[in-house]
N, C-alpha and C positions, 0 to 999 in steps of 0.2 A: 824957527831959527836953529841952526846947528849948535850943539853943545860940545863941539870938539874941533880939532883942526885936521884937515885931510892933507896928507902928504902924498904927492905924486912924483914918482921917479920916472923921468922922461928918458926914452932911448933915442938915439940918433942913428944916422947911417954908419957911423963909426963906432966900433965896439969900445973904443978908448974914451969917447966923449959922452958924458951923460950930465944931466942937470936935474935938480930937484926943486919943486915948487910946493908951496902950501896954500890951501884954499879954505875959505870960511864955510863953504857949503859943498855938499856932495855933487849937486847939480853943476856947479861951476867947475869942479874938478873933472867931472865926466866930459864936459864940453872941451876942456883943455887937453885931455888925454888922447893919445893916438894909439894905433895898433901896437901891441907889445908892451905898453906902459903898465906900471904897477901902481894901484891906488891903495895905500896903506892908511886905514881909517883909525884915528885915535878913539879910545873908549868914549861912549856917550850915546845919547838917544837922538836920532835924526828924524825930524818930522817932514820928510821929503818923499815925493814920488820919484823913484829913480828909473831911468831907461838906459840900458847898456846897449850901445849900437856899434861898438868897436871891439876888437879882439884884445881886450885888456885883462888884467888880473885885479880883482876887487876882493880885499881881505881885511879882517880886523887885525890891528897892530898888536894887540895883546892876547890874541887867540880867541877860542870859542866863548861866546856869551858876553864879550866886552862891548859889542856894537849892536844897537837896536835900530832897525829901520821901521818906524812906526808912524806913518802919516795918518791924518784924521779920516781920510776917505780915498776911494780909488784903489788902483793896483799899487801895492807897495814897491815891488821890484819887477820890472819887465826886462827880459834878456832877449835881444834879437841878433846876437853875434856869437862867434865861437870864443866866448870869454871864459875866464876862470873865476868862480866866486867861492870864497872860503870863509868859514867861521863867522857867519853873521846870524843874528836873530831877526826874523822877518815877522812883523806884526801888522795885520790888516783889520779893518773894522767895517768894511763895505760888504753887506750881504748880497750885493748884486755883482760883485767882481771877485777875481782871484787875488790872493795875497801875493803869490809869486807866479808870474806868467812867462812862459818860454815859447817864443814864436819863431818858426822857420829857421832855426839855427841849431848848432851842435855844441853847446857850452859844457863845461865841467863844473859841477856843483858839489862841494865837499863840506861836511861839517855844519850844515845849515840847520837852524831850528826854526820852523814855521809854526808860531803859536798865534792863532788868529781866530776871529769870528767872521769869516768871509764866506762867500758862496763856495769857493774852492780853496784849499790850501795851496797846492801846486797844480797849475794847469799847463799842459803841453799840447800845442796845436800847430796847424799850418806846416805839416811835414817836419817838425822839429825832431832832433835826435840827440837829446842831452845824455850825459853820463852823470848820474846822481849817486853819490856815495855818502854813507854815514849821515844821512839827513833824517830829521824827525818832523812829523806833522801832527799838530794838535789843533783840531778845528771842530769843536762841538756844534757849530752852526751850520755846517754844510759838508760837502765832499772832502775827503782827505786828499787824494791825488786823482786827477782826471787827465787821461791821454786820449786825444781825439783827432779827427781830420787827418788821417793817414800818417800820424806821427808815430814815433817809436822811442828808442833809447834804452839805456841800461839803468836800472835801479838796483843798487847793491848795498847790502847791510843797512837798509833804511827801515824806518818804523813809523807806522800810523798809530799813535797812542790813543786817539779818540777822533770820532767823526760823527757829526749829527746825522749824516746820510751814509752813502756807500764809502767804504774805506778806500778802495782803489777802483776807479771806473774806467773801462777801456771800451771805446766805441768808435763808430765812423771810420772803420777800416784801419784803425791804429794797430801797431805791432810792437809793443814793448817787451823787454825781458826783465824779469824780477828775480834777483838772486838773494837769498837769505833775508827776505823782507818779512817783517812782523806786522800783522794787522790785527788790532784788537780794540775792544770797547767802542764799536760802531753801532749806530742805531738803524742802519740799513744793512745791505749785504756786505760781507767782508771784501770780496772781490767780485766785480760784475763785468762780464764781457757780452757785448751785443753788436749787432749789425753785420751784414755780409762784408767780407774782406778783413774783418778784425781777427787777428791771430796773436795770442799772447802766450808767453812761456814763463813759467814760475818754477824755480829750482830752490829746494831747501827752505821754503817759506813756511810760516806758521800763521794761521788765522784762527782766532779764538775770542771768547767773550763777546759774541756778536748777537745783537738783538734783532734777529732775522735769520736769513740764510747765509751760510758760510761762503759758498761760491755759487754764483749764478752765471750760466752760459745760455744765451738765447739768440734767436733771429739770425741763424746761420753763422754765428761767431764760432771760432775754433780756439781751443785752449789745450795746452800741454803742461801738466803738473808732474814734477819729479821730486821725490823725497820731501813731500810737503805734509803738513799736519793741519787738519781742520777739526776743531773740537769746541765744546761748550758754547753752542749756539742756542737760540730759542726756537728757531725754525729748523728746516731741513739742513743737513750738512752740505750737500751739493745738489743743485737742480739744473737740468737741461731741458730746454723747451724750444720748439719750432726750428727744426733742422739744425740744432746745435751739434757740435762735434767736440768731444773732449777725450783726452788720454790721460790716465793716471798711472804712474809707475812708482813703486816703492813708497806709496802714500799711506797715511794712517788717518782714518776718519773715526772719531770716537767721542763718547759722551754727548750724544745728539738726542734730544727729546722726541724728535719727529723722525722722518725718513733719513737714513744715512745718505743715500743717493736716490734721487727721483728723476726719471726720464719720461718725457712726453713728446708727442707731435713730431715723429720722425727723427728724433735725436739719436745720435750714435755715441756710445761710450766704449772705450777700450781700457780695461783694468789689468794691470800686470803687477804681480807681487805686492798687492796692496791689501790693507786690512780695514774692515768696517766692524766696529765693536761698540758695545754699550749704547744701543739705539732704542728709542721708545716705540717706533712703529716698524716699518719695513727697513731692513738693512739695505736692500736693493729693490727699488720699485720701478717697474717698466710698463708703460702704458702706450696704447694707440698703434694702429697699423704703421709699419715702416720704422718704428722705434726698435733699436737693437743694442744689446750689450754683449761684449765679448770679454770674459774674465778668465785670466790665466794665472795659476798659482796664487790665488787670493784666499783670504780667510774672512768669514763673517761669523761673529760669535757674540755671546753674552748679551742677548736681548734683555731689555728692562721692561718690555711691554707684553702684549698678548697677541701680536700679529706675526704672520709668516716672515721669516728672514728674507726670502726672495719672493717677490710677487710679480707675475707676468700676466698681463691681461689685455683685452681689447685688441687682439691681433698683433701684439708685440712679440719679439723673439729674444731669447737669451742663450748664450753659450757659456758653459762653465767647464773649464779644463784644468784638472789637477787642483781643484779648489777644496776647501774644508769649511763646512758649516756645522757649528756645534753650540750647545747650551742655548737653545731657542725653543719657543712654543711649537712652531711648525717651521720646517726648513724651506721647502720649495712648493709654492702654489702656482699652478698654471691653469688659467681659465679663459673661456670665451673662444669661439670659433676663430681660427686663424692664428691664435697664440701658439707658440712653440718654444720648447726648451730642449737643448742638446747638452747632455752632461757626460763628461768623459773622465775616468780615473779620479773621481772625487769622493769625499767622505762626508757623510751626514751622521753625526753622533750627538748623544744627549739631547734628543728631541722629545719634548714633553707630550706632543700629540702625534701629528702625521709628518713623516719625513718628506714624502713626495705626494702631492695631491693634484689630480688632473680632472677638470670638469668643464661642462658647457661646450664641449666640442673641441677642446684643446688637445695638443699632441706633445708627448715627451719622448726623448730617445736617451736612455741611460746605458752606457757601455762601461764595463769594468769598474763599477762603483761599489762602495761599501756603506751599508746602513747599519747602525748599531745603537742600541739603547734608545729605542723609540716605542711609542705606543702602537703605531702602525707604520710599517715600512713604506708601502706605496699604496695609494688608493685611487683607482679609476672610478669616477663617481657616476657618470650618466651617459646617455646616448650620444654618440659621436665622439666621445673622449677615448683616446687610445694612445698608440705609440708602441715603443719597444723597450723592454728591459732585457739586456743581454749581458751574460757573464757577470752578474751582480751577486754580492753576498749580503744577506740580511741576518743579523745576529741580535739576540737578546731583545726581542720585541714582544708585544702582546699578540699581534697578528702580522704576518709577513706581508702579504699582498691581498687587498680587498678589491673586488670588481662588482659593481652594482649598476642597476638601472640601465641596462643595455650597453654599457661600455664594452669595448672590444679590443683590449691590448694584446700584444704578442710578448710572451715571457719565455726567454730562451736561456738555457744553461744557467739558471739562477739557483742559489742555495739558500735555504732558510734554516737557521740553526737555533735550537732552544726557544721557540716561540711559546709564550704563556698560554695562548689559545690555539688558533689554527695557523698552519704555515701559509696556505692559500685559501681564501674564503670568497665564494661567489654566491650572490643572491640577487633577488629582485630583477630578474631577466638580464643579469650580467652575462657576458659571454667570455671571450678570451681564449687564446691558444697557448698551451703550456708545453714546451718542448725541452726535454733533457733537464728538467728541474728536479730538485731534491729537497726533502724536508727531513731534518734529523732532530731528535730529542724534543718533539712537541709535547706539551702537557695536554693538548687537546687532540684534534685530528691533524693529519698531514695535509690532505686536501678535503675541504668541506664545501660541497657544492649543493645548494638547496634550491627550493622553488622551481625545480625542473629546468634549471639553467642549462643551456646547450653549449657548454665549453668543450674544448678538444684537448685531450692529454696524450702526449706521445713520449715514450721512453722516459717517463718520470719514475722516481723512486722515493720511498719513505722508509725511515729507520727509527726505531725506538720511539714511536708515537703512542702516548699513554692510552688514548681512547680508540686508536685505530689509524691505519694509514690513509684510508679513503672512506668518506661518508658522502653518498650521493642520494638525492631525491629523484624520483621517477617522474617524467622521463629524464634520465640522467645524461651526463656528458658522453662524448665519444672518446674511447680510450684505445691505445695501441701500445703494446710492449711496455706496459707500466708494471712495476714490481714493488714489493715491500717485504720487510723481514717478517718472520712468523712468530717472533718472541717479543712483542711490544711490551715495554715496561708499563705496568699499571701503577704509576706513582700517584701519591696523594696530590690533590690540587695545591698549587703554589699559593702562598699568601698574597694578598693584594699589595702591589708595590706602590710607590709614591706616584708613579705615572698613571695609576688606575684609580686613585681615590676620587671621591666625589668633588673635591675642591678643584680638580683639574678640569679645565674646559674640554668638553667632548662634543664632537659634531656627529649627529646621528648617521648611522649607516645608510639609511634611506633619505636622509635630509640633505640639504644643500650646503654649499661652501659658505663659511662665515662671511657676512657682508663686509667689504672693505669700506670703512667709513671715510668720508672726505677728510683731508688733512687739516682743514680749518675747524673741524668739530672736535671738541674734547670727548674723551671716552665717557660713556654713560655711567652715572654713579650707581652704586649698589642699590640705593633706595631712592629712585627718582621721585620728584614731586608729582602729585596727582593732579591731572588737568581737570578742569570743570567738565561735567558731562555734556553740556551743550557744545563745547569745542570738539569733543571726541565724536559726538553724533554728526556734527557738521563735516568732519573728515570722512565719516562713513557715507554720508549722503553724496560727497564729492567723488566717490569711487565710480568708475565707469560701469554702467549696466547694473546687474545684480538686484533688479527691482524686487523680486520676490524675497530674496535674502534679506534685504533691508527691512521689508515689512515684517518678516518673521522675527528678526532681531529686535525691532522696535516694539513689537507686541510683547515679546518676552521681557524686555526692559520695563515696559509699562506695568506688567504684572508684578515684577519685583519691586518697582518704585512704590506702587500703591500698597503692596504688602508691608513695606517698611512704614508707610504712613499709618496703616491700620494698627501696627504694633505700637507706634508712638501714641496713638489715640486710645490705647488700651483694648483694642479689638483683636480678635483672633485672625492671624494672617494665614493665607492659604499656604499649604506645604508644597513648595516648589522645588523640583530637582533641577538644578542649574546646569548640569552636565549635558553636553550636546554631541550630536553626530553630524559631521559635515560630509556630504557625498558629492561627487562630481569629478570632472576631468582635471588634470594638472593645469596650473596657470590661471585659475579662475578666482583667485583672491582669498582662498580659505585661510591661509596663515595670517594675512592682513586683517581679515574680519575677526579672527580669534584674538589678535592683539588688541583691537579696538574694543571687543567685548570685555576683555579683562580690565581695560582702562575705565570703561563705563561702570562696571561693577565696583571698582575701587572708588570712583567718584560718588557713587550712591552709598558707600560705606558698607557694602556687602563683602568686599575683599579688602584685606589690609593694604596690599601694594598694587595688585593688578598686573604684575609683570608676566611675561610669557616665557615659558621654558619649553622649547621644542625638542622632542626626542623621537627616535625611531627604534626599530628592532635591535640594532646593535648596541644601543644605550641601555636596553632593558634585559636582553637575553644573554646569558653567559654560556661558556663552552663546557662547563663542568657542573656537577650537582651542587646545588646550594648557592651558586653565584648569581643566578637569575633573581631570586628574591632580594638579595642584597642590592643589586643594581636597580631594581624597580623601586625599592624603598628609598634609595639615594635620589633618584629622579623625582620622586614624589616630594621628598623633603626640600629639594631645590625650588620646587614650585609652590611651597607653602605661602599663602597669602596672595596667590596669583593663579595663573592658568597653566595646566599641563597639557600641551598639544602633542598628540601622538600621530605622526604622519604615516600614512599607509599602514594603519593599525591592523589590517587584515593579514599582514605578513607574520603577525604573532600567532596566527592559526592557519598554517598552510593546509591545503586539502588533504595531503598525506602526511600528517604531522604527529603520528603516534609516538615517535621517538624524539619529538622536538620539545625544547624547553620553553617555547613560546606560551604554551598553556599555563605553565607555572607563573609566567609574568601576568597573564590575564587573571588568574586566581588571586594572586597577591594584590593586584590593582583593585579588584572588586572589594576585597576586604578593607583596603586602605580607604576607598571611597566611602564605605559605610562607617568606618571608625572615625573618620575625620571629614565628615560631610560638609562642614562649614569652613574648612581651612583651604581647600583647593577645588577649583573647577576643572574638570577633565573634559577635553574635547578630542574625539577620535575622528580621523579623516581618511578618506580613500575613495577609490572607484565605487560607484553605486552598487553593482552586483556583488563585488567582493566584500563590501561592508555589510550587506545583508547576511552573507555567510558568517562573517565575524560575529555579528550580534546573536547568531543562533548557537554559537559554540558553547557558551556557558549560560545556564538558566538565569544567573544573576546579572549578566551583562546588560541585556536589553532593559531590565527594570531600573537600572541606575541612570539612564539617560532620559531627559524630559521630552526631547523631540529631535527629529532628524530634519536638517536643513539641506536642501539640494541646491548646488551651485551649477546652473546651466552653462553651457558653452557660450562664449561671446558671439553675438551676431556679427556679420561682416561690417555693419555700420558702427558697432561698438569697437571693433578692432581698428577701423579707420580712425575713430576718435582717439584711440590710444596712440596711433602713429602721429596724428596731428599734434597731440600733446608732447610727444617726444621731439618732434620737429621744432615746436615753439621753444621748448626748454633748451635745445641746442642751437637755436638761432638759425634754423632752416625754414624754408617755406615750400609748400606743395603747389606746384603749378596747377592752373585751373583744371586741366584734363587729368591730373595725377590722382585726384580723389576718386573719380569714376573708375580709373584703372585699378586702384587699390581695392575698391568694392568687388570688382570682377575677380581679382586675384584671390581675395579672402573667401569668395564664394566657391572658387574652383579648387582651392588648396585641399589636399587630402586630409581628412579628419581621423587618421589612424592613431595608434598609440604614441607616435612621435609628436603629434600635434600638441602644442603647449599653450594655446589661448594667448594670454597676455605676453608670455615669453615669445611666442611666435610673432606677435606684433612688434615687439622690441627687436628681435633678430631681423625681421624684415626691414625695419627702419635702418638698422646698422648696415645691412647689406646694401641698401640704397645709398647710404653715405659713402660706402667703399666704392661703388660703381660711379657715383658722382665725382669722387676724387680721381678715379681713373680717367674720366672724361676731361677734367680740367687740368690734369697734370701736364698736358701737352699744349695748353693755351698760354701764350706768353703773358698777356695782361688781361685776365678775366675781369669782367665788370662786377660791380657790387651785386647786381641781381643774379648773375651767373654763379657767384659764390654761394648764393642762398637757395636757389630754386632747384627742386627735385622734380624730374620729369618721368613719364611712364617708362622710358627706356632704362631708367635706373632700377626698376624692379628686378629682383632675381628671378631666374627661371624656376618654374614649378618642378619639383622633384617627385 
């Protein structure tokens, strides 16, 4: 029953004649009202379900908060006409219905407070186009505002103060405009856009205190955000997935514990004059073929985590124009074949590790960029990785540009000023062409090219380099018209800076890119819990192939375990050296087995923690006298209680290494292994022939290692098994004839230096997925089987 009186002012055809009536219920008043009439509701609580179907005005007589529409169930207020509704409180209790429903009409709603526990606070559907101003939604049981079914409208100066699910949900081809809307304290996404045909625009909005993602755009939806803020979420700031399109202009994304912005599955993002700051993972994370970001005049800074500020992988592309990235662990990481980054007129400053890293066949193009205050300016890491650095300046870094493992970039007209070590450093079969480059004021060499790398230097110049302008190993690079001053300053070595201390994460010169952990996994703790030995051995047994390796490791573990039992029984245990040599080609699981070996020793109580510290030459060998012993000691200290894994250890002893500091690293390591024989297990790894030479360099080296374990190349059958596992993990299937085609493919594939065993299998699968996508991109409605099955024609051509 109504607890007030409704007064209706009726209009007539004559502007001079009006009449007023009073009704005991709102339903009765609505039935009596005609278009243009005004329903003025006296203060009170009305337990009625209202349906407005005429162009009337419905308002509280005494202003906001004086009238409560609060039925026991169902939709509290339904609007199906171009009515005006003002200053009402709407309260619903039905978790299967909306509190306020707007259908197929264009009403004006002003000053409403929707405080409810309904499925939806405000729902707009059936092509409705409301104008909603200064309204508040509080719905801890469901959605805040839902716009769907090709509806739209304007939401101005509104607020979603709490929502048990998404704050504002736009789907089904809807197209609303949000101006100065605040969305906060939601338990789902703040703003969610989905479905083809959905286009939403937000201007001057703020999304914060979200238990989830701030803004989600998915399934071909389109969004435009201008002058908006997204901050204080528990998930990513903004995510784009599955052909989503989003533009951000003058926006601020900050205080995000995960990725600032994450793009996947062919999504496209345009960023203009926007900022991403104080993020815990990547500031900008771009994945998958066809995914692209175009950033202009943007800033990414103040990372709170240990991840690269910009991450581009799996065939994605990024364009940075006039952008600034600063105060981050790493600035730009581009990895995987098909991935690309084009950077123009941009700044990378205050980078604790590497400013630009390129690996796994990725490409970058940097033009007129500035890199300053970084450990490494640019690092081209491995075979197939390359691109161009043109007219760039690199100042105040440890090393300007590093090229390793067959990478082949073009460096043109670049200047490196005051590097702590080398201006340009090439090793481990790195290549590269350097044209018109200059190094000034290096505390080490200007150009340091070792391991017989075949780089090309044209019209390069060095000035005031302490150890010399050029240091080449034979056979050395090809040079033409290169010059240097004759009065190099032999300055004392610079003290270690904060960027070079042991506490700073460093990725080995011959090592890989740090793994990008899935967003759903927390960072590993400093002292992880030790797993039972049976669990670790089960993981070892589950590895593909490696039959002889597994036998060797199990035999060694059995010896150690029985030795421990003999000690506990008061018997003399055999004196076992636990240090190992791993030999074999790349991609055969040496690092994985080393990690499991450490975990097993920790489970047996032989090691305190069992963690793995992976290093390579660049982590151990310095550019000046005395620095190598310090670096080696620091790496050994980080591995205390665990395993020190030295990848491609033979690079510490190059064949023509009389002037090389690698021998100092070996000598230091041998002494540390003797002095602290129970604190650290050392595993050295590399190609078989090269490791034999390494063990012969120092008389004490071979005696420190208990045995050599050889990792053979995977057979075609084992490589097929890896591909099958990858397909199953990613929800693909191999057609019946595809398995036989893969066996022939892996039998015929060249087994040269570029062959990567497990990595080759993974890259083959990725190439098949790309070709599969190319086939189906032009199929209008592919079947479920077509979306899964990979056929022999999806195999890449043999190179």
